[in-house]
N, C-alpha and C positions, 0 to 999 in steps of 0.2 A: 171485666168482661170485654167482650170485642163484638161490637154492633155493626153488620154488614147488611145491605141491601137486598141481597139474593141467595136462595137456596146452592147454587153454583157455586159463588163466593164462599159460602160457608166451606162447602167440601174443599174446595182450592185450599182453604187454609186448616182443614182439620187437621188436629195434634200440635199444631202451635199455639193453643190459646184452651183453657179449661171451661170456658164460659162463652160459646159464641151464640150469640142470637141475631135472628135475622127479623128485620122491623123493612117491609116493602116502602119503597117511595111514596109520598103522596104530595099533591098539591096545594101550598098554602092559599085558603080560600081569598083571602085579600089579593094576592096576585094574577089569579088564574080563574077567576069565577064571573061572569058578564061581560067577557071580553068581546068585542065587536068586531066582524069580519065581512066583507061584501064577496058576494059571488057572481062570476059572469061578468067583469068588469072589464076584462081585456076583448080584443077581437078574439081570439081565440080560447081556449079554457087554458088557466093558468096553473102551470103544473111546478111545483118548486121542491128544493131542499134547505133547511137550516143546521148550520152545524159549525164547530171550530176547526182548528187548523191540525187536530189529531185524527182527522177522519179522513185523511188523502186516502187510503186503502180503500175504504167504505166507497168512496166516489170515484175509483178506478174499476169498479166494478159496472159503472152506469154511462161512461164516458162514452162507448156506442151508441148507447138509447139515447141519450141527451144528442147525437148527430144525427141519427134514425129520424127522429121525430120534431127537429127543429123547424119543419115546414109545418108542422100540425098543432103544436102547443106553442104558448108563451111561456120561455123556461124563466124562471125566478129563483136567484140564490141568495141567500144570506150567510155572513160570517165568513166564508170560504168560496175559492170558485178558483179549481185547477187551471192553470192555462190552456190544457188540452180542451176544456171546456168552454171556455171566455170566449171564442168566437160565435157561437150557438145560442147563447144566451140572451135576453131582452132585459133583465133586468139584473142588479147586483145592489145589493145592501150590507155597507159593514156591519160588523160586530158592534154591539152596545153593552153597557154595564147590566148586569144582572138584574137589577131593579126594573130598568127599562125595558127588557127583555121581552117579558110576555106581551104588553102592548106591542112593540115592534114586530113581534112573529104574528099577531092577529092582523096587523095592518100588510100583510105581504098580500092578504085578500085571494089566498089560493083556492082552486077549484078542486085540487088532488097534491097532497103531499107524500114526498117518498121518502123512505127511510132504509136506504140499504144497508147493510151491515157484512162484511168479509167475516169468513169461518176461522176464528182462533180463539183460542182458550181466553181473551181478553174480552171480545164481545160474545162468547157465551156465558161469560161472569157477569155482564151488564145487566142492568133492570130494564124495565119498559117505559123509562120516563120520558123518552122522545115521543112516544106512541101518545102517553099521558098528555105532553104538551100539546100537541096537535090537535089532539081531538078536545082539549079546551078551547080552542081556537074555531071550531066546527067543522075544521079540516078533516077529509075523508083521507085515509091512509093504504098505500100499499107500501108492504116493508118485505124485506127478506125473512125465509122461512129457518130461523135459528133460536133456539131455546131461549135466546132475551126476550123475544118477541110473540111465544107461541103461549096462549091463556086464553079467556073470554073475552078479550076486547074484539069488537065487530071491525076488524081491517082485513083486507085480499094481501094473504102471504103467499110470496112465490118464491120457486128455487131460484138462485143466484146463477140464471142461464141469461143472455141476450134475450132470446124469444120469448122466455116468460115474463120478463119486465115489459117488453113491447107490447106485446097481447094484452097483459093486464092494464096496461095504462090506455092503451087504443078501446079497452071493453070499456073503463071508466068513464072515456070523452066524448063515447059514442052515445051516452046516456045521461045526461049532465042532470035530468029531475033524480033519478035513481041515484047517482052519484053523492048528491045534496043530502038526499034522505039517509044517505050511510053516515054522512058528515055528523048528519043530526043524532043519528044512532048511538055514534063513537062519544058524541058529547055527554048525552043522555048516561051512559055508562060510565063516563070519567064523573061526572059529578056525582052520581049513585054512591059509585064504590072506592073513588080514588083521591077524595081531597082530604085534607089533613083539618078533619073535625069528627064532632062524634066520636064513636066507637075507635074510628083511626087514630084520631088523636089520643085517646087514652090509652092505646097499645106504644105509641109513641111513647106516652110518658113512663109506662111500664118498664119501658126496654132501656130508657136513659136515667130513672130515678133509683137510689136504693130500693132493695125489697125492703 
C-alpha cells in the first residue's frame, strides 16, 4: 500500500498505486502535549514564523509585510530568515534537531504565529502540520487561505495579498486578550482532535499494519 497524509496528495498520485490510503498527520503526545510558552513578554507583540530552508517562496509573500510592521511588532524567526527580512527582525533562532524542536518552538513565546504558503501543487498537497505545531504551543495563527490549511481549526485565513496580511496582523495585535483566547481555542482543538492517541492512534495502526 501507499500511505499519504492528505487527500490532495492521494489524488496527485492516483493511478500510480492500487492501494493508496490517507492517514492525516497527528502530533506525538510525548513531544507536543504540555508545552509551556509565555505571552506578552516583549515590549511589543511578538509575531513570528518557524520553518526550514525549503520555505523561501512562502516567505517571499510576507517580505513587505515584515517591513511594514517592523515598528509595531517584535519579529521573531526560527530556522530560516531571508536576507530581505533580516534588517527588520528582532530575534533569529537557528534550527534544532527534531526531538528538541517542540520545546524550542514553544520557547519563542509568540503572541501571534504566521503560516504563509504560496499557491503551487506542492503546497496544495501539504498537510496542516504547521498549524498543529503552532496550536500545541498555544500560539494563535494567521495562515494563507489554501487547501492545505482549510478545515475546522480555529485560525485566521487570509488571501496572499499584502493588505490582507497587514490588516489581519493589526487586528490581532490590537486586542491581545482576544488573540490569546484564539490561541487557547486552537490548542484545545489540537489536543482534542489531532494528537496521536486514542482512536487516532488506532487509525494509524490500521493504516500501517497488515489487514
